[in-house]
C-alpha positions as a Markdown table, in Angstrom:
| # | Residue | x | y | z |
|---|---|---|---|---|
| 1 | Tyr | -15.6 | 6.2 | 17.9 |
| 2 | Trp | -13.9 | 6.3 | 21.3 |
| 3 | Lys | -12.5 | 2.8 | 21.0 |
| 4 | Ser | -10.8 | 3.5 | 17.7 |
| 5 | Ser | -9.6 | 6.9 | 19.0 |
| 6 | Asp | -8.2 | 5.3 | 22.2 |
| 7 | Leu | -6.4 | 2.6 | 20.3 |
| 8 | Ser | -4.9 | 5.0 | 17.8 |
| 9 | Lys | -3.5 | 7.2 | 20.5 |
| 10 | Asn | -2.3 | 4.5 | 22.8 |
| 11 | Arg | -0.8 | 2.1 | 20.2 |
| 12 | Phe | 0.7 | 4.6 | 17.8 |
| 13 | Ser | 3.0 | 7.6 | 18.1 |
| 14 | Arg | 3.1 | 10.8 | 16.0 |
| 15 | Asp | 6.1 | 9.4 | 14.1 |
| 16 | Asp | 4.0 | 6.4 | 12.9 |
| 17 | Glu | 1.9 | 8.9 | 10.8 |
| 18 | Leu | -1.3 | 7.0 | 11.4 |
| 19 | Leu | -4.2 | 8.8 | 9.5 |
| 20 | Asn | -7.2 | 6.6 | 10.1 |
| 21 | Tyr | -8.2 | 3.6 | 12.2 |
| 22 | Tyr | -11.3 | 1.5 | 11.5 |
| 23 | Ile | -12.7 | -1.5 | 13.3 |
| 24 | Tyr | -15.2 | -3.7 | 11.4 |
| 25 | Gly | -17.3 | -6.7 | 12.4 |
| 26 | Ile | -18.5 | -9.4 | 10.1 |
| 27 | Asp | -20.4 | -8.4 | 7.0 |
| 28 | Asp | -18.4 | -5.1 | 6.8 |
| 29 | Thr | -20.3 | -3.7 | 9.8 |
| 30 | Leu | -18.5 | -0.6 | 11.1 |
| 31 | Ile | -18.0 | -0.8 | 14.9 |
| 32 | Ser | -15.7 | 2.2 | 15.4 |
| 33 | Ser | -13.6 | 4.6 | 13.4 |
| 34 | Tyr | -11.0 | 7.3 | 14.1 |
| 35 | Arg | -10.0 | 9.8 | 11.4 |
| 36 | Ser | -7.2 | 12.4 | 11.7 |
| 37 | Asp | -9.0 | 14.6 | 9.3 |
| 38 | Val | -12.8 | 14.2 | 9.3 |
| 39 | Ser | -13.2 | 16.5 | 6.3 |
| 40 | His | -11.0 | 14.4 | 3.9 |
| 41 | Tyr | -11.5 | 10.8 | 5.1 |
| 42 | Pro | -14.8 | 8.9 | 5.2 |
| 43 | His | -16.4 | 7.8 | 8.4 |
| 44 | Asp | -17.0 | 4.4 | 6.7 |
| 45 | Ile | -14.6 | 3.3 | 4.0 |
| 46 | Phe | -17.4 | 1.3 | 2.3 |
| 47 | Asn | -19.3 | 4.6 | 1.8 |
| 48 | Ser | -16.6 | 6.8 | 0.5 |
| 49 | Ser | -17.1 | 9.6 | -2.0 |
| 50 | Tyr | -13.9 | 8.7 | -3.8 |
| 51 | Asp | -12.2 | 5.4 | -4.9 |
| 52 | Met | -10.3 | 3.9 | -2.0 |
| 53 | Asn | -9.3 | 0.7 | -3.9 |
| 54 | Ile | -11.7 | -1.4 | -1.9 |
| 55 | Gly | -11.8 | -4.3 | -4.4 |
| 56 | Arg | -8.5 | -5.8 | -3.4 |
| 57 | Met | -9.4 | -5.5 | 0.3 |
| 58 | Arg | -12.7 | -7.3 | -0.3 |
| 59 | Asp | -10.8 | -10.2 | -2.0 |
| 60 | Tyr | -8.6 | -10.5 | 1.1 |
| 61 | Ile | -11.5 | -10.3 | 3.5 |
| 62 | Ala | -13.4 | -13.0 | 1.6 |
| 63 | Ser | -10.3 | -15.3 | 1.5 |
| 64 | Asp | -8.9 | -17.7 | 4.1 |
| 65 | Asn | -5.7 | -15.7 | 4.3 |
| 66 | Thr | -5.1 | -14.4 | 7.9 |
| 67 | Asp | -1.8 | -12.7 | 7.2 |
| 68 | Leu | -1.4 | -8.9 | 7.3 |
| 69 | Phe | -2.6 | -7.4 | 4.0 |
| 70 | Ile | -1.0 | -4.3 | 2.6 |
| 71 | Thr | -2.5 | -2.2 | -0.1 |
| 72 | Gly | -2.9 | 1.5 | -0.9 |
| 73 | Tyr | -5.0 | 4.2 | -2.6 |
| 74 | Arg | -4.8 | 7.8 | -3.5 |
| 75 | Asn | -6.7 | 10.5 | -1.7 |
| 76 | Pro | -7.7 | 12.9 | -4.5 |
| 77 | Met | -8.9 | 15.6 | -2.1 |
| 78 | Leu | -5.4 | 15.8 | -0.5 |
| 79 | Asn | -3.4 | 14.7 | -3.6 |
| 80 | Lys | -1.7 | 12.1 | -1.3 |
| 81 | Asp | -0.8 | 8.5 | -1.5 |
| 82 | Ile | -2.1 | 6.4 | 1.4 |
| 83 | Ile | -0.9 | 3.0 | 2.6 |
| 84 | Arg | -3.5 | 0.7 | 4.0 |
| 85 | Leu | -2.8 | -2.2 | 6.4 |
| 86 | Val | -5.6 | -4.7 | 7.0 |
| 87 | Ile | -5.6 | -7.5 | 9.6 |
| 88 | Lys | -8.4 | -10.0 | 10.4 |
| 89 | Leu | -9.7 | -10.5 | 13.9 |
| 90 | His | -10.0 | -14.3 | 14.4 |
| 91 | Asp | -9.5 | -17.2 | 16.8 |
| 92 | Tyr | -6.1 | -18.7 | 17.0 |
| 93 | Asp | -7.1 | -22.3 | 17.1 |
| 94 | Glu | -7.5 | -24.6 | 14.0 |
| 95 | Thr | -10.9 | -23.1 | 13.2 |
| 96 | Arg | -9.7 | -19.6 | 12.7 |
| 97 | Lys | -13.2 | -18.3 | 13.2 |
| 98 | Gln | -13.4 | -14.7 | 12.0 |
| 99 | Tyr | -15.0 | -11.8 | 14.0 |
| 100 | Gly | -14.1 | -8.9 | 11.8 |
| 101 | Phe | -11.0 | -6.9 | 10.8 |
| 102 | Val | -9.0 | -3.7 | 11.5 |
| 103 | Val | -8.0 | -1.2 | 8.9 |
| 104 | Cys | -5.1 | 1.3 | 9.5 |
| 105 | Asp | -4.3 | 4.0 | 7.0 |
| 106 | Phe | -0.8 | 5.7 | 7.0 |
| 107 | Asp | 0.8 | 8.5 | 5.1 |
| 108 | Ser | 2.9 | 6.9 | 2.4 |
| 109 | Thr | 6.0 | 8.8 | 3.6 |
| 110 | Ser | 6.1 | 6.4 | 6.5 |
| 111 | Phe | 7.3 | 3.9 | 3.9 |
| 112 | Thr | 9.1 | 6.1 | 1.4 |
| 113 | Asp | 11.3 | 7.7 | 4.1 |
| 114 | Ile | 12.6 | 4.2 | 4.8 |
| 115 | Met | 12.9 | 3.3 | 1.1 |
| 116 | Asp | 15.0 | 6.4 | 0.4 |
| 117 | Lys | 17.7 | 5.2 | 2.9 |
| 118 | Tyr | 18.6 | 2.3 | 0.6 |
| 119 | Phe | 19.6 | 4.4 | -2.4 |
| 120 | Thr | 22.3 | 7.1 | -2.6 |
| 121 | Ser | 20.8 | 8.6 | -5.8 |
| 122 | Ser | 17.4 | 10.1 | -6.3 |
| 123 | Asp | 17.6 | 9.1 | -10.0 |
| 124 | Val | 16.6 | 5.6 | -9.0 |
| 125 | Cys | 12.8 | 5.1 | -9.0 |
| 126 | Leu | 11.6 | 2.5 | -6.5 |
| 127 | Trp | 8.1 | 1.5 | -5.9 |
| 128 | Ile | 6.3 | -1.4 | -4.1 |
| 129 | Gln | 3.2 | -3.0 | -5.6 |
| 130 | His | 1.2 | -6.2 | -5.5 |
| 131 | Lys | 0.7 | -7.7 | -9.0 |
| 132 | Gly | -3.0 | -7.1 | -9.6 |
| 133 | Asp | -3.1 | -3.9 | -7.5 |
| 134 | Val | -2.1 | -0.3 | -7.6 |
| 135 | Pro | 1.4 | 1.0 | -6.4 |
| 136 | Ile | 1.5 | 1.2 | -2.7 |
| 137 | Ala | 4.4 | 3.6 | -2.3 |
| 138 | Thr | 6.8 | 5.3 | -4.8 |
| 139 | Thr | 10.1 | 7.2 | -4.3 |
| 140 | Gly | 12.7 | 8.8 | -6.5 |
| 141 | Asp | 12.9 | 11.9 | -8.8 |
| 142 | Arg | 11.5 | 10.7 | -12.1 |
| 143 | Thr | 12.4 | 12.2 | -15.5 |
| 144 | Glu | 9.7 | 12.5 | -18.0 |
| 145 | Asn | 10.9 | 9.3 | -19.8 |
| 146 | Glu | 11.4 | 7.5 | -16.5 |
| 147 | Asn | 7.9 | 8.5 | -15.4 |
| 148 | Asp | 6.4 | 7.2 | -18.6 |
| 149 | Ile | 8.1 | 3.8 | -18.0 |
| 150 | Tyr | 7.0 | 3.8 | -14.4 |
| 151 | Lys | 3.4 | 4.4 | -15.4 |
| 152 | Ser | 3.5 | 1.7 | -18.1 |
| 153 | Ile | 5.1 | -0.9 | -15.8 |
| 154 | Ser | 2.9 | -0.2 | -12.8 |
| 155 | Glu | -0.2 | -0.4 | -15.1 |
| 156 | Gln | 0.9 | -3.7 | -16.5 |
| 157 | Ala | 1.5 | -5.0 | -13.0 |
| 158 | Lys | -2.0 | -3.9 | -12.0 |
| 159 | Lys | -3.4 | -6.0 | -14.7 |
| 160 | Asn | -1.1 | -8.9 | -14.0 |
| 161 | Asn | -2.3 | -11.5 | -11.4 |
| 162 | Gly | 0.2 | -14.2 | -12.4 |
| 163 | Asp | 3.9 | -14.8 | -12.2 |
| 164 | Glu | 4.7 | -13.0 | -15.5 |
| 165 | Ser | 8.0 | -11.0 | -15.3 |
| 166 | Phe | 8.8 | -7.8 | -17.1 |
| 167 | Ile | 11.5 | -6.8 | -19.6 |
| 168 | Lys | 14.7 | -6.2 | -17.7 |
| 169 | Glu | 16.1 | -3.5 | -20.0 |
| 170 | Ile | 13.8 | -0.6 | -21.1 |
| 171 | Asp | 15.4 | 2.2 | -23.1 |
| 172 | Ser | 18.2 | 3.6 | -21.0 |
| 173 | Phe | 17.1 | 1.9 | -17.8 |
| 174 | Tyr | 17.4 | -1.5 | -16.0 |
| 175 | Leu | 14.3 | -2.8 | -14.3 |
| 176 | Thr | 14.6 | -5.1 | -11.3 |
| 177 | Glu | 11.7 | -6.8 | -9.5 |
| 178 | Val | 12.0 | -8.6 | -6.1 |
| 179 | Glu | 9.1 | -10.3 | -4.4 |
| 180 | Ser | 8.5 | -10.1 | -0.7 |
| 181 | Glu | 7.6 | -13.7 | 0.3 |
| 182 | Lys | 6.1 | -12.5 | 3.6 |
| 183 | Tyr | 3.7 | -9.9 | 2.3 |
| 184 | Gly | 3.4 | -10.9 | -1.4 |
| 185 | Phe | 4.1 | -7.5 | -2.9 |
| 186 | Tyr | 7.0 | -6.7 | -5.3 |
| 187 | Ser | 9.7 | -4.1 | -5.1 |
| 188 | Phe | 10.3 | -2.6 | -8.6 |
| 189 | Ile | 13.5 | -0.7 | -9.1 |
| 190 | Leu | 14.1 | 1.4 | -12.2 |
| 191 | Thr | 17.8 | 2.3 | -12.5 |
| 192 | Pro | 19.5 | 4.5 | -15.2 |
| 193 | Lys | 22.1 | 2.5 | -17.1 |
| 194 | Ser | 24.5 | 5.4 | -16.7 |
| 195 | Leu | 24.3 | 5.1 | -13.0 |
| 196 | Thr | 25.2 | 1.4 | -13.0 |
| 197 | Leu | 28.2 | 2.1 | -15.3 |
| 198 | Glu | 29.5 | 4.7 | -12.8 |
| 199 | Asn | 29.5 | 2.1 | -10.1 |
């Protein structure tokens, strides 16, 4: 406990909005954990009372990928979206022998506050999501129609593990998707056609 607590306090500031910090060894053995709210976050993420979207993380841990992994989940007890960063602990020689991994959970506003800066209108809906995973962070004031489209596209993306693209025009909206080559997730942007005509 104290190791995770010390690291979370020494390596992160309040502005980073770190919620939880977990250190695991091999075979998912918990070594240390720090939680900002012990009532609403589990001591061990593999023994949680609610769905923390562990499947995608397990796929990453079992793979040879040693890049930073970004995913997310929703905390139903707090009605809050959480962003999860996972990084493996390994040797830096050619063997890349693994010793465990570190999991950091952040309030999604740490991302959405940055995302909001890129758009002058709140009518634009922007979210980031791996194909084959749930949305990581979402911003924008969605109308009922826009929210229905967002739910439909994000659900299709969750079921899509390939390179399939989506329809670019949906009702009165344009949909844009841009892949982050470094982290593998996509930025989906749903823009009202009326807004593009104004500009």
